[in-house]
N, C-alpha and C positions, 0 to 999 in steps of 0.2 A: 571216781571213786574217794569219797574224801578219806581220811587219817587210813589210804593203803600204805602197807608198808613199801618201802622204794624197792629200787628193782635190784639193789643188791644182797638183798637177803635182809636188812638190817628188820628186828620186830617194830611193829608198829608202833609209834608213840601213841602214849597213856594220856588224856586229857580230861581233867577234872571241870563241871561247870557246877559251884558252889553259889548255891542262889539264899535270897530270904521272899517271900512274895505272901502278902497279907488277906489279898483277895483272888488269887488265882490267876491274873494278869500277868505277872512276871514268872511266876512258873509256865505260862505256857509259852511265852519267850525265851527259856529255861531249855523246853525240852524243843524247840525249834533249833537254838544255837548247838544243843546238844548233837540233835539230829544231822546238823550239817558239821559239826567236828567227828563225831561216831567218840562223843565221851559219857563219859558217868556223868549221871545228876548227885549233890548231893544238897540236900535241902535244908535249912537249917531255920529249927524250929519254935515255935512261937515265943520260944522265950530264950531264944536268940543261941541255940546250942545246934552243934553237930551229933550226928546217931552214931552209935558206938563203933570203935575203927577210922572215923572222920578225920582225923587229925596224920592217922598211919596212909591213908590215900590219899591226903594232900601231899604226904613227904613224896610218895613213890611217882607221884603226875612230872612231867614234863614240861604242861602247859596248865595252867589254874588262869579261867574263866570267870570272874568275878559278879554275880548280879544280884540288884537290889532294886525294890520300885524306889520313887522321890515321892520324899514327903518331907514337907517344909521346905522344899532348896535340898536337901541333902540324902542320905539314904536312911535304911530305916533304922530304929533303936536296937533291931535284932543283927541285924548287918554290925552293926559298930562295935556289938557286942563281942561278935565272932572277931571283928579286925583287930581289937585290944586283946583280944585272948593270942589272936597270934603276934601277940610278944616273945612267948617261948619260941617257936622257930625263929624270929628275928635277931634273936637272940644270940643266936648261932649262926646266923644267914644262911638258913637251911631252905630255902627257896630262890637263892643266890644265882641268877642264869634261869633259871625256866621261866618259860613265856608263860605274859598275863595280857588279857584284854579284857573288856566292860563292858554291859551293857544296865538299861534303865528301862522304865516304862512309869507315865504320868497320867493321870487325867487331863490335864492340861494339853496345849498344841507344844508348846514351851516349855511352863511348869520346871524353869531351872534346871531342867533335866543335864546340861552340861555342867552342872553344881557336882552332879551327882558321879559323872563318869571325872570329875576331876580328883574326885575322894576317892573314888580305886585306883584310877591312876596312882594318886599320892601314896596309898595303901603297897602298891605293887614296886613305885619306886625304892619305897624306908625297907622292901625288904629284897633290894638290889635285883630284879626281875627284868625281864625286856619287854617292852609291852608292843603289841600287835594292833597296826590301827585297822579302822571299819574297809578300807581299801576299794572303796562303791562310790564310782560318780553320782553325783546329785540327780534326782528329779525336778529339776528346774527350768522347765521351759513351760511355755503358754500350757501344751498342749499334754503337762503333766496330771496325773490325778493321785488320787490320797491313795491307792492301789500301786503307786507305782514301787521301785523300790530303792530304798534311801531319801523316800517324801518328805522325811522330817530334816533331813541333809546334816549329817555330822558324818564327822573325820576320824573322830577320836574312841569314836565305841559307838554299838548300837544302842536305837533310841526305838521306842514304840510309843503310842500314845492311843488311852483309851479311856472313852466319855466313864464319867464315875457311875451311868445310870448304865451303861452296858456290862455284860457278863462277859468271862473269858471266850466262853465261844466265838462271841461279837469281834474280836481282835480285828483290825484292816490285814487282809492276807497279804497289803506288799510291807508290813511290817514283819509278820512272820516269813514271809521269802529272805527279806532283808535278815532277821537274824540266822536264819540258816547258812544266808552265803559268808553272812559274819564265823559261823560256828567252819565253816570249811577252809576260811584264809587264816584261822589260828591253826586249823589241820595241816594245810599244805606248808604256810612258814614253818611250823613245828618241824614237819617231816625233812622239808628243803635244810634246816639247817643241823638234825641231828643225824644226815648222811655222813 
């Protein structure tokens, strides 16, 4: 069971998925990550702001999973605004030694998604956080299909691909399974190190 309390009776880890989604695909991916992690969702709005109490929620988290669509080879401007606003907790290293991870979605099969994950990683490193990798073997055999787990073969974070004319409901089941397993990995790593 993801995010279960360790046998020592320690409290459950608090994991937050903070994300921006422009068209709903990244939101659906965020929901899958949160399901796997037993995490709370925190959506960045269309103006790049967190909801009321959002910064306090992040301050109390043991792990923060960042999510953004890949636009023009990087995070959305709304996510970038959030990242820049995080300079206040950065200044006092409030997120130091929290676990961090990241995920992204783009319309293109490649779409330079790795650059977005690198941006999320750099944000976490600026905050002195501890990055959790994907932890899944790639689906890179001749028999592999688009609906296999980690078909897009990422090691640093979770990736999804949604054609520009596809609705969020049409996302690849393999990508969503990958996102759930990724969330579960973050929960497992966080719980292991909190014991």
